[in-house]
N, C-alpha and C positions, 0 to 999 in steps of 0.2 A: 741427183739420185735420191736425196732424202725425201722429197714429196712422194716419189714412187714407193719407197720403202714404207712410209707412213700409211699410204693408201692400202698397201698389201697387208700391213699389220692390222689396220682397222677392220678389214674384211675378215681376217683370221680371228680376231677377238669377237667380232659380231657372231661368228658361228657358235658361240657359247651363250650366245645370249637368247574398257564399257556400256373414253366415255364417262365422264365425271358424275359424281353423285349429286351435284347441285344443278345438273342440266335437266330441262324438261323435254329436250329433243336431242337427237344425235348430232354431234359436231365432228369435224375432222380431227384426226389424232393430233394432240399437242395444242389444241385450241379450246379455251374455256369460255362459256357464256356467263353473263352476270344475271343476278336475280332482278335487276332493274329497280330495286327499292329497298328491301331489307328493313321495313319499318317506316318507310316514307322519308322523303328528303334526301335519299341517296342518289348519286349521279346515275342517270340512265345511260344505256349503251356501254356499260362497263364490261370489258372483255380482256382476256389474257391469252397470249399466244406464245408458244415455246419454239423458238428457232433451233436449228440443229446444233448450234454451238453452245447451248446450255443456259442462255439467259431467258428472261420472261419479258415480253413486250406488252405493256398495259395501255389501254386508252379508254376514255370516257367522255361524256358530254358535260359541258359546264352547267352548274346549278346557279340559277339567279339568286342574288343576294348572299351567296356563300362567302364566308369569311376566310376559311382555309379548308383544305382536305387533309386527312390523316390516313396514310396507307399502312396496313398491317398485313401479316400473313402468318399461317401456321402449317405445320406438317400434318398430313393425314394421320389421324389417330392421336394427335397431340392435343393437350387441353387448352393451351394459351395461344392467343394471337400475340405476336411481338411487333413492335414498331419498325417500320421500314423507312418512311420519309414523310415530311410535311410539305404541302404544296401551296403555292399562290392560287387563288380561285380561278385565275385565267389559264392555269396549267391543265392540259387535257391528255397528256401522255407521259410515259416513263418507261425506261428499260432497266430491269433489275438484273445486274450481272452476278450478284451474290446469292441468287436463288440456289438452294441445294439441287444438285444434279440427280437425274434419274429418280425423281420424287414427285408424289402427288401433293400439291399445295392448294390451299384456299387463301385468296386475297380478299381483304375487306377494306373498302374505301369509305371513310366516314366524312360527312359534311358537318362543318361547324358554322353556326350563325349566332350572332350576338353572344359569343363566348361559350356556347353550349352545343353538344352534338345533337343534331336533329334527324339523323337517319344514316343509313349506310347501304351499300351495294356489295355483293360478293361475286367472285368469279373463281372457278377451279381450273387447274391445269396440271398436266404431268410433264415435267421437264425432261429434256433429252439426256441420254447417256452419251458422254463425250469421251472419245478414245484419245490417248496421248499422241501428240504429234510434235515432239520437241525439236527445236532448231539446234543444229551444231555449228558453232562458229570456229574460227581457227585463231587461237591466241598464241602469241610469242612472249617470252619472259626474259628479263634481264637477270639471269642467275648470278652474275658476278656482282650484283648490287643487293643480293639477299642479306637480310639482317636476322640474327638469331638471339632469342632471349629465353632463358630457363625460367619458367613460372610454375610455382607449386600450388598447394591447396589454399594458401593465404591470398592468392590472386596477385596481380601485377599489371604492368603496362609496358608497351614498347611502341616505337614510332619509326617511320621511314619517310624520306623525301625523295621523290622520283626525279628523273631527268628534266621534267617540265615544271618542277617546283611545287607539285601537288604533295601535300602532307597527309600521311595516313597514320592515325593513332589507334592502336588496339588496346582496349581495357578489358582484362580478364577478371571477373569477379571471384571472390572467395568461394571455394567449393566447386568451381567449374571442372577441376581435375583433382584426382585423388593422390597424385604423386607428381614430383617435379617433371615437367615436360618441356622439351625444347620447341617453342613456338617460333615460326619463321614468317617474315613478310618479304615477298618478292614482287618487284614492279612488273606489271603487264605492259609491254612496249607497244603492242598492236593487237587489234581484234579484227580479223578479216571476216567478211560476210556480216558486217554490222547491219542490223535490220532496221534501224530508225533513220529518220531524215534529219536529225540534229546530230551534233558532234558527240563522240565518245570522249568524256572529260578525264577519265582516268580510272584505273582499277589496280588491285593488288591481290596476289595469291597468299592466302593464309594457310600455314602449315602447322603440324603435319596434316595433309589432306585426309579427310575421312575420320578424323578424330571425333569420338563421341563425347559431347560436353554435357555436364550435369547442370550447368547454369550458362546463360547466354552472354558472351562477351559483346561489347559494342565497338563498332568501327566508325571513327569520325574522319571524314575526308574534307580537307580544307583546300580550296582552289586559290591560286595566287591572285587571280583577277575576278573572283566571284563567278556566279553563274551568268551565262550569256543573256543579254537583254534583246534577243531577236525574236521573241514571241514563242519560242519553243518551251517545253515543259520539262523540268528536271525529273528524272526517274532513276531509281536504283536498279542494278542488274547483277546477276551472278551466273556462274556456270561451274561445271565439274571438270576435272582433268584439264585438258587443253582446249575445251570448248563445248563439251556435251551438256545437254539439259539447260541450255540458255534460257533464262527467265527474268521477269521484271518484278519489282516490288516498290512500295512507296519510298521516295528518296529521303524522307525524314529531314527536310530542309529546316534549319533553325533560324532564329532571328539574326544570328551572327553570320548567316550566309554559308554555313557548313552543311554537310550531309551526314547525319548520325544514323547508323544502321545497326540492327541486331544481327548477330552472327549465329545462325541456326546450327550450321555444321562448318567445319573447316573446308575451304575451297576458295574460289576467286569471286570477288564482288567489287563493284565500283559504282560510278554514277555517270549518266549521259543525259542527253536531251532529245526530244522529238516533238513533232506536232501532235495534237490530241488525236486526230484521225488515224495517224500512223501507229501510235501507241495502242489504240483500241483495236485496230486491225491485227496487230501482232498478238494481243492478248487472246482474241477469239480464234486465232488461227494456229496457235502453238501451245497446246496444253502439254505440260511436262508430266513425268511419271509419278512424282510425289504429290499426293493430294494436298498436303499442308502448304506446299510451295504454290500450288495453283490458287489457293484462297488469297494469298498475298498478291498474286498477279491480277486476279479479278478485282481486288480492292483498288488497284491502280485505275482500271477502267471505270469502276463505279465512282471514284472521286472525281474523275474528269467529267463524267456525265452530270454528276450532281453540281459541279461548279457552273454549269450552263443553265441551271434551272432558273425560272423567273424569281426575282427577289420577293420575299414574304412581306406582307403588309406590316405596318408598325403596331397594329392592335391585335397581335396574336394572343389567343386565349392563354391564361396562365397554365392550365393543365397541359396544353400543347407545348408551351414554351419550355416546360421541364424537359421534354424530349430534345428540343433544340439545344439546350444548355449542356447536354451530355451526349454529343454525337459519338464520342469514343465508346460510351457504354452501349449505344445502339449497334455499333459495328461489332463489339465483343459479343453481344447477345446473338447477333446474326451468325457470327463464326461458330458459336456454340450450336446453333440450329443446324448449320451445315455439317458439323462433326456428328451430331446426333443422326442426321439423315444417312451419312456414310456408314455408321455402325448398324443402323436398322437395315439398310440395303444388304450389308454383308451378312447379317444374321438371316435375312430372308433367303439369301442365295447360299447360305452355309459355306462361306468362303473366308471366315475369320482366321487370320494367320498371325504369327508373332510379329512379322515386319509391320503389318497394318496396326496391330495393337500398340506397338512401340511408338509409331507416329501419332496415333490418337492420344496416347498418354502424354507425350511431349507437348503436343498442341494444346490439349485440355489443361494440363498443369499450368502452362503459360497464361491461358485465358482465365482460369480460376484465380491465379495470382492477381491479374489485373482487376477481376471482378471483386476481389477481396479488399481492394483499396478503399479508404474512407469515402472517397468521392463517388464510388460506384456501388457500395455494398447494398444500399436500400433498393437499388434498381433491379437486383438479380434474385430476389426472393420469388422465383417463378417456377412453375412446373417444368419448364424447359430445362432450367438448371438442374433440377432434381432428376429429370429423365436422363440427361446426359451423364450425370454422376452414376445413376443406376445401370445404364446400358454399358458404360465403360467398365464399371466394376465386373459386370457379367462377362464381358469380352475378355478382360484380363484373367479372370478366374478360369474360363474355358481354355484359353491358350496355355496357361501354366499347368493346369491339371493334365491336359492332353499331352503337353510337351514332356512333363516329368514321367508320365506313363510310357511314352515312346522311348525315353531315355533308359528307363529301367529294363525295357525289353530289347534294347539294341545289342548288337554283337560287340564284343570287346574290341576296342580300338576303332570302331566305326559308329560314332554317335550320329543321330539323325541330323538332317541338313539344317534344321532350325536351332541347333544346340547353342551356337554362339549368340544368336539373337536372344534366346531364352535367358542365357547367363547375364547379358547386358540388362534385360528387362528386370530380372529379379534383383540385380545389383542396384538399379535405380529405385526400385520399391524399398529396398533396405535403406538406402541413403535418405529417402524422403519419408520413412516410416514415422518419424516424430515431427514431421513438418506440417504446418497448416497455413493456408493462404487466407488470411482474414478469418472469417467464420467457416470457410470451406475446407474440409479435410481433403487431402490429396487422394484420389482414387487408388486403391491398392488391391482390388480383387477380393476384399474381405479377409485377407490373410493376416495372421498375427506375425510379430517379429520372429518368433520361434519357428513358425511355418516356413518363412522365407529362408532362414538359416538352414533348415532341413533340406530345402530345395537346392541351395547352393552346395551342400554336402553331397547330395545325389549327383549333381552335375559334375562335381570335381572328382568323385570317387567311382561312381558306377557308370558314368557316361562321359569319359574324358577322351581327348585325342591322344594318340601315341606321340612320343617324342621323335621327330624326324630329323635326320642329319643327311648331309651330302656324303655319299660313300667314299671311303678312302681311295679306292681305285680310280674314282673320277678325278681326284686331286692329283694322284701320282701319275696317272696315265695321260693327263691333258697336255703336258709339256709346258704348262704355265703355273705360276703360283696362284692359288685360289683360296679365298677365305669366305666363310658363310656367316651372315649375320641375320638374326641371332644364331649362335652356334647350335642351339636346339630350337626347333620350330614346334611350338606346342599347339598352335592354332593356325591352320591354313587359311582361315577367314580373316586373319590379321596381316598387316604388311610385313614382308620379309624381303631379304635381298642377298646378293653375293657380289664379291669383287674379284675380278680377274687382274692379275699383275704379271708383267713380263719385262725382263731386262734385255734390251737389244743394243749391243755395242755401247753399253754403259748408260743408255737412256732408259728410264723407267716408264713403261706404258701401263695405264690403269683404266679399266672399264668397270663402272659400277652400275648394277641393275637393281632397281627397287620395284618390287611387285606389290601392287595395290589391289586387293580383292574388290570386286569379283573377277576382274579380267584385264586390267591394264598395267603396264609397267613403264618406268622411266629409265633411260640409259644415259649415262654421262661418261664421256671418254676424255682422257688427257694424255698427251705425250709430246715432249719436245716443244712445249709452249702452244701446242694445238689443242683445241677443245671441240667437242661435238655433243649435241643433245638430241634425243629422239624419244618418241612415245610409241609403244606398240601394244599388242594384245597377247594374252596367254591363256592357257587352259590347264586344269589340273584333273587328273583321273586317279582316284584312290582304288587300289585293288580290293577285291572282295573281303580278304582277311585283314585289311588295314596295314599290311606289312610294308607296302611301298606306295609312293605317289609319283606319277609320271608328269613332269612339267614340260609342256610344249609351248613354244612362243614364236611369234613372227616378228621379223625385224623390218621396219620401214626404211625408206631412203633417208639419208642424213648428210649433212655437210660439215666438214671440219674446218674451223677457222684457225689460221696460223699467223697471229700478229707478229710473232718473233721471227718468222721466216718471210719477211717482206709483205705480210698481209695476204698471202695466198689463201685460197679456199680449195678444199678437195671434196668433190661430190662423191658420195658412196651410194651405189645402187641398193635397192631393197634386196633382202635375202630371198632367194627363190625357193629354198627348202627350209622347213621349220626344224630348228635344233631341239633336242630333248635332253632332260636330265632326270635321272631316277633318284628320288629321295627315299631313303630306307628308314624304317622304324628301328630305334635303338632300344632293346629291352632293358638295358642297364641304366637308361636315363629316365627320369620321371618329370612329369609336368605338374605345375602347382594346381 
């Protein structure tokens, strides 16, 4: 009888429950012709072609007695050419995956002979606009092995060893969070729909998912037997929730045989392997939504292509060798160029928004910090660096000025949709207002510290959310004990949740729901030694006057595991109708 009663109660509780200027004749769209000389000595037949997945394919004819070729490019309207790659004189083709998308570019290929440049050729091309096509995998987690560590503004570390002996160590730097935060590590036990042809070596979920970090933690993954020696290539990977927005990034393999990765945002990430061709196929076929994540994914493909280039001769000119000695600086400069192209395209199409500006700010701050290192600083005194700084400052100023204006003109209790993003962006600018990255000041929109504080005051006083609570009648009329966390919800764009409890014949049943904006929730159920977990979706609709918010959610199928009842499992079908809860604004409560 007990399994039937548990199944019935599970269903009951569930009911409460993301034509180019350099051409002399017309060419097909996406194809650029070379000028064939550019001062004499440049490679003939230099052409650039833009395939639909966003890269640029270059080819040229070999030059007799050439020592090396140096490839550069620049954005249309930009002043400087920036280095791309140095080639063996026998190399006659190259694919540039890091080319800025939806942009007109000019490539310049210089020939070096006897240690000196003797001529160049140019080719212009317009790259393709690539639409997101993210892959969704299906991950499962060992929630019973989750570890938790409170880490505050001074930073800290924590570690976890999974069932396969893989060690995960998370190091959170000082300043990453502004108050004590419970970080969690949960092993990922399986990833279905694994897209590569090498093994998935291990991953971990870093929580709280969606946490906005002011400085990037590092995750070090140590494999008990090291990386496979089967010819496959190690690659880092990550995803959101239970498998959305799956993406790749460089594995960061160290001399010690570990994978050391930056943690951009809390979520799941790990390391696996695959063949070069399979990894590149994935990169070009599965763009994700976030542009900054795509840059790191494209870097994986670029590094694989570059590793197959013909080796350079031993007598590389000293001026060219300086480029080779600082490949990291080359990639940083190219990422800056890509960000600049994104901002210029957004300006041209008048689609600059807070979410994009925040991503550009985070990515550029990281790049300026790397550029400001002693090893790189001399390399980055270029107009590209200055252009990026200026364009980003303009974008930030536009977003904040427009956002504050919308805030002041909004109805009481109904702030504009971008209010939460705007608050986070202004907070970041305040935190970084006194910070410099080497000789590079952090872009801040040209605002003074007093301006930023005024903006925060406006957001908190003239443009705030009402305090929402679960109505008393919902608690009293439900027939179950119910608690809401936090008791007051001040921002529906931040995670919130509630817990349902019921005592049946002396046994306590608990169902906990955690809602993670913009639209996913996690459910965890416990009763009589049985547990079940599921992920679903939800929507929120705020009334015109802001007095209430309707919470609708859908419940997927789930399976309860009952080790204390002989190891039985109880399948629970998905809910056929969506339950609703009405959250009401409490005029007697205030939000900070």
